[in-house]
C-alpha positions as CSV (number, residue, x, y, z in Angstrom):
1,M,35.2,7.4,-3.4
2,K,33.0,3.9,-3.4
3,T,30.4,3.7,-0.6
4,P,31.4,-0.3,1.2
5,F,29.0,-2.4,0.8
6,S,30.7,-6.1,2.2
7,D,29.1,-10.0,2.0
8,D,27.4,-9.1,5.2
9,L,25.9,-5.4,5.0
10,F,24.2,-6.9,1.3
11,R,23.2,-10.1,3.3
12,R,21.5,-7.9,6.0
13,F,20.0,-4.9,3.5
14,R,18.6,-8.7,1.2
15,D,16.7,-9.9,4.8
16,L,15.5,-7.0,5.4
17,L,13.7,-6.5,1.8
18,L,12.4,-9.8,1.9
19,A,11.2,-10.1,5.3
20,R,9.3,-6.1,4.6
21,S,8.6,-6.2,0.8
22,G,9.0,-9.1,-0.2
23,I,11.8,-7.9,-3.0
24,Y,14.5,-10.5,-3.2
25,F,17.8,-9.8,-4.6
26,P,20.1,-13.4,-5.0
27,D,23.9,-13.5,-4.3
28,H,24.3,-12.9,-8.0
29,R,22.3,-9.8,-8.5
30,Q,24.2,-8.0,-5.0
31,G,25.8,-5.4,-7.6
32,D,22.3,-4.4,-8.7
33,L,21.6,-4.1,-5.2
34,Y,24.5,-1.9,-4.0
35,H,23.9,0.1,-7.4
36,N,20.0,1.2,-6.2
37,L,21.1,1.7,-3.0
38,S,24.1,4.1,-3.7
39,M,21.6,6.0,-5.9
40,I,19.2,6.9,-3.4
41,L,21.6,7.6,-0.8
42,P,22.6,11.2,-1.0
43,A,18.9,11.7,-0.7
44,T,18.2,10.4,2.4
45,G,20.4,12.2,4.0
46,H,22.5,9.7,4.9
47,A,26.3,9.2,5.3
48,S,27.0,5.6,4.4
49,L,25.0,2.3,3.1
50,E,25.5,1.1,7.2
51,T,23.4,3.8,9.0
52,L,20.7,3.6,5.9
53,Y,20.4,0.1,7.1
54,A,20.3,0.7,10.6
55,A,17.4,3.6,9.7
56,A,15.9,1.4,7.6
57,S,15.3,-1.0,10.0
58,S,13.8,1.6,12.7
59,D,12.1,3.9,10.7
60,E,9.4,3.0,8.5
61,R,9.1,6.0,6.2
62,V,13.1,5.1,5.6
63,L,12.5,1.7,4.7
64,H,9.7,2.6,2.1
65,T,12.4,5.1,0.8
66,V,14.8,2.1,0.6
67,I,11.9,0.2,-1.2
68,E,11.3,2.5,-3.5
69,G,14.9,3.0,-4.6
70,V,15.2,-0.4,-5.7
71,T,11.9,-1.4,-7.1
72,V,11.2,-0.5,-11.4
73,G,8.4,1.1,-12.4
74,E,9.8,1.1,-16.2
75,T,6.4,0.1,-18.5
76,Y,4.0,1.8,-21.1
77,F,0.4,1.7,-22.3
78,F,-0.9,-1.9,-23.8
79,R,2.2,-3.4,-22.7
80,N,2.3,-7.1,-24.2
81,A,-0.4,-6.4,-26.6
82,A,-0.7,-10.5,-27.1
83,Q,-2.3,-10.2,-23.7
84,F,-4.6,-7.3,-24.2
85,A,-5.3,-9.1,-27.3
86,A,-6.6,-11.7,-25.4
87,L,-8.4,-9.5,-22.5
88,R,-10.2,-8.1,-25.6
89,E,-11.0,-11.2,-27.9
90,G,-11.8,-13.7,-25.2
91,I,-11.6,-12.5,-21.8
92,L,-14.0,-9.8,-21.7
93,P,-16.9,-11.5,-24.4
94,D,-16.8,-14.1,-21.4
95,L,-17.2,-12.0,-18.6
96,I,-19.8,-9.7,-20.6
97,A,-21.4,-12.6,-21.2
98,R,-21.7,-14.3,-17.6
99,R,-22.1,-11.1,-15.7
100,G,-24.5,-9.5,-18.2
101,A,-27.8,-10.2,-15.8
102,I,-25.8,-7.7,-12.4
103,R,-23.8,-5.7,-15.2
104,S,-20.9,-5.4,-12.6
105,L,-17.0,-5.8,-13.0
106,R,-14.3,-5.6,-10.9
107,F,-10.8,-5.3,-12.4
108,W,-7.4,-5.1,-10.0
109,S,-3.5,-4.1,-11.2
110,A,-1.5,-5.5,-8.7
111,G,1.8,-3.7,-9.1
112,C,0.6,-0.7,-11.1
113,A,4.0,0.9,-10.8
114,T,2.8,4.6,-13.3
115,G,-0.5,3.8,-13.9
116,E,0.0,3.0,-17.5
117,E,-1.7,-0.5,-16.9
118,P,-4.8,0.3,-15.3
119,Y,-5.7,3.2,-17.5
120,S,-4.5,1.2,-20.6
121,L,-7.5,-1.7,-18.8
122,A,-10.1,1.4,-18.3
123,I,-9.4,2.3,-22.4
124,L,-9.6,-1.3,-23.0
125,I,-13.2,-1.6,-21.1
126,Q,-14.1,1.7,-22.8
127,E,-14.1,0.6,-25.9
128,A,-15.1,-3.7,-25.3
129,L,-18.6,-2.9,-23.5
130,P,-21.3,-1.9,-26.1
131,D,-22.9,0.7,-23.1
132,P,-20.3,1.5,-20.5
133,A,-22.4,3.7,-19.3
134,S,-25.3,1.0,-18.3
135,W,-21.8,-0.9,-15.9
136,Q,-20.3,-0.6,-13.2
137,I,-17.2,-0.9,-13.4
138,T,-14.0,-0.8,-10.7
139,I,-10.6,-0.5,-11.4
140,L,-8.5,-0.8,-8.3
141,A,-4.9,0.1,-8.9
142,T,-2.0,-1.2,-6.0
143,D,1.6,-0.7,-5.8
144,I,4.0,-0.8,-3.1
145,N,5.7,2.3,-4.3
146,A,4.0,5.5,-2.8
147,T,5.9,7.7,-5.7
148,F,5.1,5.8,-8.2
149,L,1.9,6.2,-7.3
150,E,1.8,10.2,-6.6
151,R,2.5,9.6,-10.4
152,A,-0.3,7.5,-11.4
153,R,-2.7,9.8,-10.0
154,A,-1.3,12.5,-11.9
155,G,-1.9,10.6,-15.0
156,V,0.7,12.5,-17.3
157,Y,3.0,10.6,-19.4
158,G,5.7,11.1,-22.0
159,A,6.2,9.9,-25.2
160,W,8.1,7.1,-24.1
161,S,5.1,5.2,-22.6
162,F,3.5,5.4,-26.1
163,R,5.9,3.7,-27.8
164,E,3.5,0.5,-28.6
165,T,0.5,2.9,-28.9
166,D,-1.3,4.3,-32.2
167,S,-1.3,7.6,-32.2
168,S,-5.1,7.7,-32.6
169,V,-5.7,6.0,-29.6
170,R,-3.6,8.8,-27.8
171,D,-5.5,11.3,-29.0
172,R,-8.6,10.2,-28.3
173,Y,-7.6,9.6,-24.7
174,F,-5.2,11.6,-23.6
175,E,-5.1,15.7,-24.0
176,Q,-1.5,17.2,-25.2
177,I,0.2,19.6,-22.5
178,G,2.9,20.7,-23.9
179,E,5.8,19.7,-26.3
180,A,6.1,16.0,-25.9
181,R,3.5,15.5,-22.4
182,W,0.4,13.9,-22.6
183,R,-2.5,14.0,-19.7
184,I,-5.1,10.9,-19.7
185,R,-8.6,12.1,-20.0
186,S,-10.4,12.8,-16.3
187,E,-13.4,10.4,-17.0
188,L,-10.7,8.0,-17.8
189,R,-8.6,9.1,-14.5
190,R,-11.3,8.7,-12.4
191,Q,-12.4,5.4,-13.2
192,V,-9.3,4.4,-11.3
193,L,-9.0,4.2,-7.5
194,F,-5.0,4.1,-6.7
195,A,-4.0,2.5,-3.4
196,R,-0.9,1.5,-1.8
197,L,-1.0,-2.1,-0.7
198,N,1.8,-4.5,-0.1
199,L,1.4,-8.1,-1.8
200,V,3.7,-9.5,0.5
201,E,1.7,-8.5,3.6
202,D,-1.5,-10.6,5.0
203,E,-4.2,-7.6,4.0
204,Y,-5.6,-9.0,1.2
205,P,-8.1,-10.2,-0.3
206,A,-10.5,-7.8,1.8
207,M,-13.6,-6.0,1.3
208,M,-12.4,-3.2,3.3
209,N,-9.6,-2.5,0.4
210,G,-11.5,-3.4,-2.3
211,T,-9.9,-6.8,-3.1
212,T,-12.1,-9.6,-2.8
213,M,-14.1,-11.2,-5.3
214,Q,-12.1,-9.6,-8.6
215,D,-13.2,-11.0,-11.9
216,V,-9.6,-10.0,-13.4
217,I,-6.3,-9.6,-11.9
218,L,-3.0,-8.1,-13.9
219,C,-0.2,-9.0,-11.4
220,R,2.0,-8.7,-15.0
221,N,6.5,-8.3,-13.7
222,V,6.0,-8.4,-10.3
223,L,6.1,-11.9,-9.0
224,I,9.9,-11.6,-10.2
225,Y,11.0,-9.8,-8.1
226,F,10.0,-12.2,-4.7
227,D,11.3,-15.4,-4.0
228,D,9.6,-18.9,-4.6
229,D,7.9,-19.6,-1.3
230,T,6.5,-15.6,-1.1
231,I,5.1,-16.4,-5.1
232,R,3.5,-19.4,-4.0
233,T,2.2,-17.2,-0.8
234,V,1.2,-14.0,-3.2
235,V,-0.3,-16.7,-5.7
236,R,-2.7,-18.4,-3.1
237,R,-3.6,-14.9,-2.1
238,L,-4.6,-13.9,-5.6
239,Y,-6.6,-17.0,-6.4
240,R,-8.8,-16.5,-2.9
241,A,-9.5,-12.7,-4.0
242,L,-10.8,-14.0,-7.6
243,T,-14.8,-15.0,-8.1
244,P,-15.1,-18.6,-9.7
245,G,-14.4,-18.1,-13.3
246,G,-12.1,-14.6,-12.8
247,W,-8.9,-14.7,-14.9
248,L,-5.1,-14.3,-13.3
249,I,-2.6,-12.3,-16.1
250,V,0.9,-12.4,-15.1
251,G,4.2,-12.1,-16.8
252,H,5.6,-14.3,-19.5
253,A,8.7,-15.0,-17.2
254,E,6.3,-15.7,-14.0
255,A,4.6,-18.1,-16.1
256,R,5.9,-21.6,-14.4
257,S,3.4,-24.2,-14.2
258,D,4.3,-25.6,-10.3
259,F,3.4,-21.4,-8.6
260,F,0.0,-21.9,-10.6
261,A,-1.2,-25.5,-10.0
262,G,-4.9,-24.2,-8.5
263,F,-5.9,-22.7,-12.0
264,E,-6.8,-23.7,-15.5
265,V,-4.1,-23.2,-18.2
266,V,-5.8,-21.0,-20.8
267,N,-4.1,-20.8,-23.9
268,F,-4.8,-17.5,-26.3
269,P,-2.2,-16.4,-29.5
270,G,1.2,-15.9,-27.9
271,T,0.4,-15.8,-24.3
272,V,-0.9,-18.1,-21.6
273,I,-3.6,-16.8,-18.9
274,Y,-4.5,-18.5,-15.6
275,R,-8.2,-19.1,-15.1
276,K,-9.7,-20.2,-11.9
277,P,-12.2,-22.7,-12.2
278,L,-16.5,-21.9,-12.5
279,T,-16.3,-24.5,-10.3
280,A,-13.9,-23.9,-8.0
281,P,-15.7,-24.1,-4.5
282,L,-15.8,-20.7,-2.6
283,F,-14.0,-21.7,0.3
284,D,-11.7,-24.7,-0.3
285,E,-9.0,-22.5,-2.3
286,E,-6.2,-24.2,0.2
287,V,-6.8,-27.3,-1.3
288,A,-7.4,-26.8,-4.7
289,L,-3.7,-24.7,-4.7
290,L,-2.2,-27.9,-3.3
291,Q,-3.2,-29.8,-6.5
292,T,-0.1,-31.1,-8.3
293,P,-0.1,-29.6,-11.6
294,M,-0.7,-33.4,-13.2
295,G,-4.3,-32.3,-12.1
296,R,-5.1,-29.1,-13.9
297,R,-6.9,-29.0,-17.1
298,E,-5.4,-27.7,-20.3
299,C,-8.0,-25.2,-22.1
300,S,-8.0,-23.4,-25.9
301,A,-9.1,-19.8,-25.7
302,P,-13.0,-18.8,-25.0
303,S,-14.4,-19.0,-28.6
304,S,-17.2,-16.7,-29.0
305,D,-19.9,-19.6,-29.2
306,A,-18.4,-20.9,-26.2
307,V,-19.2,-17.3,-24.4
308,T,-22.9,-16.7,-24.9
309,A,-24.5,-18.5,-21.9
310,P,-24.5,-16.7,-19.0
311,T,-23.3,-19.0,-16.9
312,G,-21.6,-18.2,-13.5
313,A,-21.4,-18.6,-10.2
314,P,-24.2,-18.3,-8.1
315,A,-26.0,-15.3,-7.1
316,L,-26.5,-16.6,-3.7
317,L,-23.2,-17.8,-2.1
318,P,-22.8,-20.4,0.2
319,P,-22.0,-20.1,3.7
320,A,-18.8,-19.3,5.4
321,P,-16.9,-22.6,7.2
322,A,-17.7,-22.7,10.6
323,E,-15.0,-23.2,11.7
324,L,-14.2,-19.1,10.9
325,L,-17.5,-17.9,13.0
326,P,-17.8,-18.2,17.1
327,T,-20.0,-21.1,18.2
328,C,-22.7,-18.5,18.5
329,A,-23.4,-17.8,15.2
330,L,-22.9,-21.6,13.6
331,D,-26.6,-22.6,13.4
332,A,-28.9,-19.9,10.7
333,S,-32.3,-21.0,12.3
334,E,-31.2,-19.7,15.6
335,S,-30.4,-16.1,14.3
336,E,-32.9,-14.9,16.2
337,T,-31.9,-16.0,19.6
338,I,-27.9,-15.5,18.8
339,S,-26.2,-14.5,22.1
340,C,-22.7,-13.6,21.5
341,D,-20.6,-12.2,24.7
342,D,-17.6,-12.3,22.6
343,A,-18.5,-9.4,20.3
344,P,-15.2,-8.2,18.6
345,D,-14.9,-12.4,17.6
346,A,-18.6,-11.8,16.2
347,Y,-17.1,-8.7,14.0
348,A,-13.9,-10.8,12.9
349,A,-16.5,-13.6,11.9
350,A,-18.3,-10.4,9.9
351,R,-15.8,-9.4,8.4
352,R,-14.0,-12.8,7.4
353,A,-17.3,-14.1,6.4
354,A,-17.7,-11.1,3.5
355,D,-13.8,-11.3,2.6
356,L,-14.3,-14.5,1.2
357,G,-17.9,-13.2,-0.6
358,D,-19.8,-15.2,1.5
359,L,-22.0,-12.2,2.1
360,E,-25.4,-13.4,3.4
361,T,-23.5,-15.4,6.6
362,A,-21.6,-11.5,6.8
363,L,-25.2,-10.1,6.9
364,R,-26.5,-12.5,9.2
365,L,-23.5,-12.0,12.0
366,C,-24.0,-7.7,11.5
367,A,-27.6,-8.1,12.3
368,T,-27.4,-10.1,15.4
369,L,-24.1,-7.7,16.5
370,T,-25.8,-4.8,15.7
371,E,-29.2,-5.6,17.4
372,Q,-26.9,-6.8,20.5
373,Q,-24.7,-3.5,20.4
374,P,-26.9,-0.8,17.9
375,L,-23.9,1.7,19.1
376,R,-21.8,-0.3,17.3
377,A,-20.4,2.2,14.3
378,E,-18.0,-0.6,12.5
379,A,-20.8,-3.0,12.4
380,H,-23.2,-0.7,10.8
381,L,-20.3,0.7,8.3
382,L,-19.9,-3.4,7.3
383,S,-23.6,-3.8,7.0
384,G,-23.5,-0.7,4.5
385,Q,-20.6,-2.0,2.3
386,I,-22.7,-5.1,2.1
387,L,-25.7,-4.4,1.1
388,E,-23.7,-2.3,-1.1
389,Q,-22.4,-4.6,-2.6
390,Q,-25.9,-6.4,-2.8
391,G,-27.5,-3.5,-5.0
392,R,-29.5,-3.2,-1.9
393,F,-28.6,0.8,-2.4
394,E,-31.7,2.3,0.1
395,E,-30.9,-0.6,2.7
396,A,-27.1,0.5,2.3
397,L,-27.7,4.5,2.6
398,V,-29.3,3.8,5.9
399,A,-26.8,1.4,7.8
400,Y,-24.2,4.3,6.7
401,R,-25.7,7.2,8.0
402,R,-26.7,5.0,11.2
403,A,-22.9,4.5,11.4
404,L,-21.9,8.3,10.6
405,Y,-24.4,8.8,13.0
406,L,-22.6,7.2,16.3
407,D,-18.6,7.6,14.5
408,H,-18.3,10.8,12.2
409,T,-14.9,9.9,11.5
410,L,-15.8,7.2,10.0
411,H,-15.2,8.9,6.4
412,L,-15.4,6.1,4.1
413,A,-19.4,5.6,5.3
414,S,-19.5,9.6,3.9
415,L,-17.5,8.6,0.7
416,A,-20.2,5.4,0.3
417,M,-22.8,7.1,0.7
418,A,-21.8,10.1,-1.7
419,G,-20.7,7.2,-4.1
420,I,-24.0,5.7,-4.4
421,L,-26.1,8.7,-4.3
422,H,-24.0,9.8,-7.5
423,R,-24.5,6.5,-9.6
424,T,-28.4,6.9,-8.3
425,G,-29.0,10.1,-9.9
426,R,-29.3,12.3,-6.7
427,S,-26.2,14.6,-7.8
428,A,-27.5,17.4,-5.3
429,D,-27.2,14.9,-2.2
430,A,-24.2,13.5,-3.6
431,R,-22.4,17.4,-3.7
432,R,-23.3,18.0,-0.4
433,I,-21.8,14.6,1.4
434,Y,-18.4,15.6,-0.8
435,Q,-18.5,18.9,0.5
436,R,-19.0,17.9,4.0
437,L,-15.9,15.4,3.8
438,L,-13.7,18.3,2.5
439,R,-14.7,19.9,5.4
440,A,-14.1,17.4,7.8
441,L,-10.7,16.5,5.8
442,A,-9.0,19.7,5.9
443,A,-9.0,19.4,9.9
444,L,-6.8,17.2,9.6
445,P,-2.9,17.0,8.4
446,P,-2.3,16.4,4.7
447,N,-0.3,13.1,6.4
448,A,-2.6,11.7,8.9
449,P,-4.1,8.7,8.3
450,V,-7.9,8.5,7.5
451,P,-9.9,6.2,10.4
452,S,-11.3,3.5,7.9
453,L,-9.9,3.9,5.2
454,E,-6.5,2.1,5.7
455,G,-3.5,3.5,4.2
456,A,-5.4,6.6,3.1
457,T,-4.0,10.0,4.5
458,A,-6.0,13.1,4.5
459,A,-4.7,14.9,1.5
460,E,-4.9,11.7,-0.7
461,L,-9.0,11.4,0.2
462,Q,-9.2,15.2,-0.5
463,A,-7.9,14.7,-4.0
464,F,-10.0,11.6,-4.4
465,V,-13.2,13.6,-3.7
466,Q,-12.6,16.8,-5.4
467,R,-12.1,14.7,-8.7
468,Q,-15.2,12.7,-7.5
469,L,-16.7,16.8,-7.4
470,A,-15.6,17.8,-10.5
471,A,-17.4,14.7,-12.1
472,L,-20.5,16.0,-10.6
473,N,-20.0,19.2,-12.4
474,D,-19.3,18.2,-15.5
475,P,-20.3,14.5,-16.0
476,A,-18.8,12.4,-18.7
477,P,-20.9,11.5,-21.5
478,G,-20.7,7.3,-22.1
479,G,-18.1,6.8,-19.3
480,S,-18.4,4.9,-16.3
481,R,-17.1,6.0,-13.2
482,L,-15.7,4.5,-9.7
483,A,-17.6,5.4,-6.8
């Protein structure tokens, strides 16, 4: 006998999913929602969809089970060949030319499902960069579905995931582990950092979770699950997460012009891709996104001649808008005499400036705060992150050490220190920090959230650290890595 699914229950599930995940089921998809929920009902231990709804409304774990049950993770390597051709032939040459001076690139696969997309990106970058080992490449991969992320971290795939992949690519970058299963090689797996992130929640762009100043964001076949208002909100945040001149790649079915009014529209063979203008103001994104579609500039795909000049965003970023800062921090000329009574506001302002990419203002606020409150561990941690992003590695190490001295549970500082030491050739020191971090994590329950690492559990961080130790013990030649 079928479980009853009344119109009222459908609407309650629909509204819950929309409010908590952004996933939207219109009336004509009532049957799809019923099917998906019926499939997961036996595993939840609930006797009916009514009791499942009641549990999901009050229990975050049950809600996550429901969300995972209604999301689709079907994907494959190099899905949509035209978009990967655009990356290889237009976007990456543009970025290599503009980022040649700092040799650093940041990518984000937002809605990575089971990992085929970010790993495809890692392979493409490996083949496109003339000297990948000399570049600092960051590939962040996020999804709302924790089960998908577990499979992505494992990096094991069947033949169906390679249905549009040349066998020579599979043979070069994967190792066979059975009759019809392949695992991506460890040097590529280490380049991708997977994390859970809900695109509907207001937790990005933010420096603390690595979602700021992105050069390329892939958010393909994700927006189709959202209603129009949610799409506009998500696109607005993705725009802010991009550096000027950064690229946004969405699915073909999601390319409605009114959603992307602030972007330039760039036509490549067989696909359309969006670019945040090089001249875009860093802090006036709301104004840019409220432009009408008539205000956009139509562009052709950049030619090889058009991307040779190393132009781009200036190295020194303009200051954050005054309204974001506490009144004690508005005048940079008075930084020596600033006095903030409301330290939480000063720290929040520093975080906000850093998240917007105004690293100079953020660092100045942190310096003021640490001078007034030298025992404020998280301010030293933020200082270290800013200094690291500026390439001032030795100063960053000092800030991270101070943060750990004040609060030994700030494991993000340990992770960052080890990453810097690894990148700068001090492998023995990096190894000692990783091993010390593993001992600290072993004292935590596996599912315990790790302080300073939003959303990560002790078990997840242990697995990541162990992969980094493996990289130190058996370094991969010619590959870039994510520390």
